[in-house]
KOLGU-4560 file (N, C-alpha, C; in nm, 3 decimals, padded with zeros to 5 digits):
<recs>
<n_xx: 08.611 n_yy: 11.961 n_zz: 10.986 ca_xx: 08.742 ca_yy: 11.910 ca_zz: 11.020 c_xx: 08.732 c_yy: 11.777 c_zz: 11.095 mol: A seq: 1 type: MET>
<n_xx: 08.618 n_yy: 11.749 n_zz: 11.152 ca_xx: 08.604 ca_yy: 11.625 ca_zz: 11.228 c_xx: 08.612 c_yy: 11.502 c_zz: 11.138 mol: A seq: 2 type: MET>
<n_xx: 08.573 n_yy: 11.514 n_zz: 11.011 ca_xx: 08.578 ca_yy: 11.396 ca_zz: 10.926 c_xx: 08.721 c_yy: 11.351 c_zz: 10.902 mol: A seq: 3 type: TRP>
<n_xx: 08.816 n_yy: 11.445 n_zz: 10.903 ca_xx: 08.956 ca_yy: 11.407 ca_zz: 10.887 c_xx: 09.005 c_yy: 11.327 c_zz: 11.008 mol: A seq: 4 type: GLN>
<n_xx: 08.958 n_yy: 11.365 n_zz: 11.125 ca_xx: 08.998 ca_yy: 11.293 ca_zz: 11.245 c_xx: 08.940 c_yy: 11.153 c_zz: 11.247 mol: A seq: 5 type: LEU>
<n_xx: 08.814 n_yy: 11.139 n_zz: 11.202 ca_xx: 08.754 ca_yy: 11.006 ca_zz: 11.193 c_xx: 08.830 c_yy: 10.921 c_zz: 11.093 mol: A seq: 6 type: TRP>
<n_xx: 08.866 n_yy: 10.979 n_zz: 10.980 ca_xx: 08.940 ca_yy: 10.906 ca_zz: 10.878 c_xx: 09.078 c_yy: 10.865 c_zz: 10.930 mol: A seq: 7 type: LEU>
<n_xx: 09.144 n_yy: 10.954 n_zz: 11.000 ca_xx: 09.274 ca_yy: 10.922 ca_zz: 11.058 c_xx: 09.263 c_yy: 10.810 c_zz: 11.161 mol: A seq: 8 type: THR>
<n_xx: 09.158 n_yy: 10.815 n_zz: 11.242 ca_xx: 09.136 ca_yy: 10.707 ca_zz: 11.338 c_xx: 09.112 c_yy: 10.573 c_zz: 11.271 mol: A seq: 9 type: GLY>
<n_xx: 09.036 n_yy: 10.574 n_zz: 11.162 ca_xx: 09.012 ca_yy: 10.451 ca_zz: 11.088 c_xx: 09.140 c_yy: 10.398 c_zz: 11.024 mol: A seq: 10 type: LEU>
<n_xx: 09.225 n_yy: 10.488 n_zz: 10.977 ca_xx: 09.354 ca_yy: 10.445 ca_zz: 10.922 c_xx: 09.440 c_yy: 10.382 c_zz: 11.031 mol: A seq: 11 type: ILE>
<n_xx: 09.437 n_yy: 10.439 n_zz: 11.150 ca_xx: 09.511 ca_yy: 10.380 ca_zz: 11.263 c_xx: 09.460 c_yy: 10.241 c_zz: 11.296 mol: A seq: 12 type: GLY>
<n_xx: 09.329 n_yy: 10.224 n_zz: 11.298 ca_xx: 09.272 ca_yy: 10.092 ca_zz: 11.325 c_xx: 09.310 c_yy: 09.995 c_zz: 11.214 mol: A seq: 13 type: ILE>
<n_xx: 09.306 n_yy: 10.042 n_zz: 11.090 ca_xx: 09.344 ca_yy: 09.955 ca_zz: 10.978 c_xx: 09.490 c_yy: 09.911 c_zz: 10.988 mol: A seq: 14 type: TRP>
<n_xx: 09.578 n_yy: 10.002 n_zz: 11.027 ca_xx: 09.718 ca_yy: 09.965 ca_zz: 11.044 c_xx: 09.734 c_yy: 09.860 c_zz: 11.153 mol: A seq: 15 type: LEU>
<n_xx: 09.654 n_yy: 09.868 n_zz: 11.257 ca_xx: 09.663 ca_yy: 09.771 ca_zz: 11.366 c_xx: 09.618 c_yy: 09.632 c_zz: 11.321 mol: A seq: 16 type: ILE>
<n_xx: 09.509 n_yy: 09.624 n_zz: 11.245 ca_xx: 09.455 ca_yy: 09.493 ca_zz: 11.209 c_xx: 09.509 c_yy: 09.438 c_zz: 11.076 mol: A seq: 17 type: ILE>
<n_xx: 09.578 n_yy: 09.520 n_zz: 10.999 ca_xx: 09.621 ca_yy: 09.477 ca_zz: 10.865 c_xx: 09.716 c_yy: 09.357 c_zz: 10.864 mol: A seq: 18 type: SER>
<n_xx: 09.803 n_yy: 09.336 n_zz: 10.964 ca_xx: 09.887 ca_yy: 09.215 ca_zz: 10.957 c_xx: 09.806 c_yy: 09.087 c_zz: 10.955 mol: A seq: 19 type: PRO>
<n_xx: 09.693 n_yy: 09.085 n_zz: 11.023 ca_xx: 09.610 ca_yy: 08.965 ca_zz: 11.026 c_xx: 09.520 c_yy: 08.956 c_zz: 10.904 mol: A seq: 20 type: TRP>
<n_xx: 09.478 n_yy: 09.071 n_zz: 10.853 ca_xx: 09.395 ca_yy: 09.071 ca_zz: 10.732 c_xx: 09.474 c_yy: 09.024 c_zz: 10.611 mol: A seq: 21 type: VAL>
<n_xx: 09.596 n_yy: 09.075 n_zz: 10.597 ca_xx: 09.679 ca_yy: 09.041 ca_zz: 10.482 c_xx: 09.771 c_yy: 08.922 c_zz: 10.506 mol: A seq: 22 type: TYR>
<n_xx: 09.775 n_yy: 08.873 n_zz: 10.628 ca_xx: 09.850 ca_yy: 08.752 ca_zz: 10.659 c_xx: 10.000 c_yy: 08.768 c_zz: 10.661 mol: A seq: 23 type: GLY>
<n_xx: 10.051 n_yy: 08.880 n_zz: 10.709 ca_xx: 10.196 ca_yy: 08.893 ca_zz: 10.719 c_xx: 10.242 c_yy: 08.894 c_zz: 10.864 mol: A seq: 24 type: PHE>
<n_xx: 10.171 n_yy: 08.818 n_zz: 10.948 ca_xx: 10.211 ca_yy: 08.807 ca_zz: 11.089 c_xx: 10.338 c_yy: 08.726 c_zz: 11.106 mol: A seq: 25 type: THR>
<n_xx: 10.374 n_yy: 08.645 n_zz: 11.007 ca_xx: 10.498 ca_yy: 08.567 ca_zz: 11.018 c_xx: 10.621 c_yy: 08.657 c_zz: 11.004 mol: A seq: 26 type: SER>
<n_xx: 10.605 n_yy: 08.772 n_zz: 10.941 ca_xx: 10.713 ca_yy: 08.870 ca_zz: 10.932 c_xx: 10.699 c_yy: 08.961 c_zz: 11.054 mol: A seq: 27 type: ASN>
<n_xx: 10.769 n_yy: 08.923 n_zz: 11.160 ca_xx: 10.750 ca_yy: 08.989 ca_zz: 11.290 c_xx: 10.782 c_yy: 09.138 c_zz: 11.286 mol: A seq: 28 type: VAL>
<n_xx: 10.886 n_yy: 09.175 n_zz: 11.216 ca_xx: 10.924 ca_yy: 09.317 ca_zz: 11.208 c_xx: 10.816 c_yy: 09.400 c_zz: 11.142 mol: A seq: 29 type: GLY>
<n_xx: 10.764 n_yy: 09.353 n_zz: 11.031 ca_xx: 10.659 ca_yy: 09.427 ca_zz: 10.960 c_xx: 10.530 c_yy: 09.430 c_zz: 11.042 mol: A seq: 30 type: ALA>
<n_xx: 10.500 n_yy: 09.320 n_zz: 11.110 ca_xx: 10.379 ca_yy: 09.316 ca_zz: 11.191 c_xx: 10.385 c_yy: 09.419 c_zz: 11.303 mol: A seq: 31 type: MET>
<n_xx: 10.496 n_yy: 09.419 n_zz: 11.379 ca_xx: 10.507 ca_yy: 09.513 ca_zz: 11.490 c_xx: 10.516 c_yy: 09.657 c_zz: 11.443 mol: A seq: 32 type: TRP>
<n_xx: 10.578 n_yy: 09.679 n_zz: 11.330 ca_xx: 10.583 ca_yy: 09.814 ca_zz: 11.273 c_xx: 10.442 c_yy: 09.864 c_zz: 11.245 mol: A seq: 33 type: ASN>
<n_xx: 10.361 n_yy: 09.782 n_zz: 11.184 ca_xx: 10.224 ca_yy: 09.819 ca_zz: 11.151 c_xx: 10.142 c_yy: 09.842 c_zz: 11.278 mol: A seq: 34 type: SER>
<n_xx: 10.154 n_yy: 09.754 n_zz: 11.374 ca_xx: 10.076 ca_yy: 09.766 ca_zz: 11.497 c_xx: 10.117 c_yy: 09.890 c_zz: 11.577 mol: A seq: 35 type: VAL>
<n_xx: 10.245 n_yy: 09.912 n_zz: 11.592 ca_xx: 10.293 ca_yy: 10.026 ca_zz: 11.672 c_xx: 10.255 c_yy: 10.159 c_zz: 11.606 mol: A seq: 36 type: ILE>
<n_xx: 10.276 n_yy: 10.170 n_zz: 11.475 ca_xx: 10.240 ca_yy: 10.294 ca_zz: 11.408 c_xx: 10.088 c_yy: 10.313 c_zz: 11.405 mol: A seq: 37 type: PHE>
<n_xx: 10.013 n_yy: 10.205 n_zz: 11.397 ca_xx: 09.867 ca_yy: 10.215 ca_zz: 11.404 c_xx: 09.821 c_yy: 10.269 c_zz: 11.538 mol: A seq: 38 type: GLY>
<n_xx: 09.883 n_yy: 10.221 n_zz: 11.644 ca_xx: 09.849 ca_yy: 10.270 ca_zz: 11.778 c_xx: 09.883 c_yy: 10.418 c_zz: 11.791 mol: A seq: 39 type: ILE>
<n_xx: 10.000 n_yy: 10.456 n_zz: 11.741 ca_xx: 10.041 ca_yy: 10.598 ca_zz: 11.747 c_xx: 09.944 c_yy: 10.686 c_zz: 11.670 mol: A seq: 40 type: ILE>
<n_xx: 09.907 n_yy: 10.644 n_zz: 11.549 ca_xx: 09.814 ca_yy: 10.723 ca_zz: 11.467 c_xx: 09.679 c_yy: 10.733 c_zz: 11.537 mol: A seq: 41 type: VAL>
<n_xx: 09.630 n_yy: 10.623 n_zz: 11.592 ca_xx: 09.501 ca_yy: 10.624 ca_zz: 11.660 c_xx: 09.503 c_yy: 10.714 c_zz: 11.783 mol: A seq: 42 type: LEU>
<n_xx: 09.608 n_yy: 10.707 n_zz: 11.862 ca_xx: 09.619 ca_yy: 10.792 ca_zz: 11.981 c_xx: 09.625 c_yy: 10.940 c_zz: 11.942 mol: A seq: 43 type: ILE>
<n_xx: 09.701 n_yy: 10.972 n_zz: 11.839 ca_xx: 09.709 ca_yy: 11.112 ca_zz: 11.796 c_xx: 09.576 c_yy: 11.163 c_zz: 11.741 mol: A seq: 44 type: LEU>
<n_xx: 09.501 n_yy: 11.077 n_zz: 11.672 ca_xx: 09.370 ca_yy: 11.118 ca_zz: 11.622 c_xx: 09.274 c_yy: 11.146 c_zz: 11.738 mol: A seq: 45 type: ALA>
<n_xx: 09.276 n_yy: 11.060 n_zz: 11.838 ca_xx: 09.189 ca_yy: 11.080 ca_zz: 11.955 c_xx: 09.231 c_yy: 11.207 c_zz: 12.030 mol: A seq: 46 type: ILE>
<n_xx: 09.359 n_yy: 11.224 n_zz: 12.048 ca_xx: 09.411 ca_yy: 11.341 ca_zz: 12.118 c_xx: 09.375 c_yy: 11.470 c_zz: 12.045 mol: A seq: 47 type: TRP>
<n_xx: 09.390 n_yy: 11.470 n_zz: 11.914 ca_xx: 09.355 ca_yy: 11.588 ca_zz: 11.836 c_xx: 09.205 c_yy: 11.616 c_zz: 11.843 mol: A seq: 48 type: SER>
<n_xx: 09.123 n_yy: 11.513 n_zz: 11.838 ca_xx: 08.979 ca_yy: 11.531 ca_zz: 11.850 c_xx: 08.940 c_yy: 11.588 c_zz: 11.984 mol: A seq: 49 type: GLY>
<n_xx: 09.006 n_yy: 11.542 n_zz: 12.089 ca_xx: 08.977 ca_yy: 11.594 ca_zz: 12.223 c_xx: 09.019 c_yy: 11.741 c_zz: 12.234 mol: A seq: 50 type: ALA>
<n_xx: 09.131 n_yy: 11.776 n_zz: 12.174 ca_xx: 09.178 ca_yy: 11.914 ca_zz: 12.180 c_xx: 09.083 c_yy: 12.007 c_zz: 12.105 mol: A seq: 51 type: ALA>
<n_xx: 09.034 n_yy: 11.962 n_zz: 11.990 ca_xx: 08.940 ca_yy: 12.044 ca_zz: 11.913 c_xx: 08.809 c_yy: 12.059 c_zz: 11.989 mol: A seq: 52 type: ILE>
<n_xx: 08.764 n_yy: 11.951 n_zz: 12.053 ca_xx: 08.639 ca_yy: 11.956 ca_zz: 12.130 c_xx: 08.652 c_yy: 12.053 c_zz: 12.246 mol: A seq: 53 type: LYS>
<n_xx: 08.768 n_yy: 12.053 n_zz: 12.314 ca_xx: 08.789 ca_yy: 12.144 ca_zz: 12.427 c_xx: 08.797 c_yy: 12.290 c_zz: 12.381 mol: A seq: 54 type: ASN>
<n_xx: 08.851 n_yy: 12.313 n_zz: 12.264 ca_xx: 08.860 ca_yy: 12.450 ca_zz: 12.212 c_xx: 08.723 c_yy: 12.505 c_zz: 12.171 mol: A seq: 55 type: ASN>
<n_xx: 08.633 n_yy: 12.415 n_zz: 12.128 ca_xx: 08.500 ca_yy: 12.459 ca_zz: 12.086 c_xx: 08.406 c_yy: 12.481 c_zz: 12.204 mol: A seq: 56 type: ASN>
<n_xx: 08.442 n_yy: 12.436 n_zz: 12.322 ca_xx: 08.354 ca_yy: 12.451 ca_zz: 12.439 c_xx: 08.358 c_yy: 12.589 c_zz: 12.497 mol: A seq: 57 type: SER>
</recs>
C-alpha cells in the first residue's frame, strides 16, 4: 500500500510544478488551482503515510 502513497505524493508534487513546466503561469487562476490542489494532495499523502506508519508500530 505504500507505493500508492508515494505515487500520490509524486502527483501532488507534479501538480505544484506543472504550471512552470507547461508554461501556464500567465493564467493566474489555473496556476493557483494547480498549486493549491497539489499542496492539498501532497499533505494528504504525507498524513496518510504517517497514519499507516503509526498503525503498524
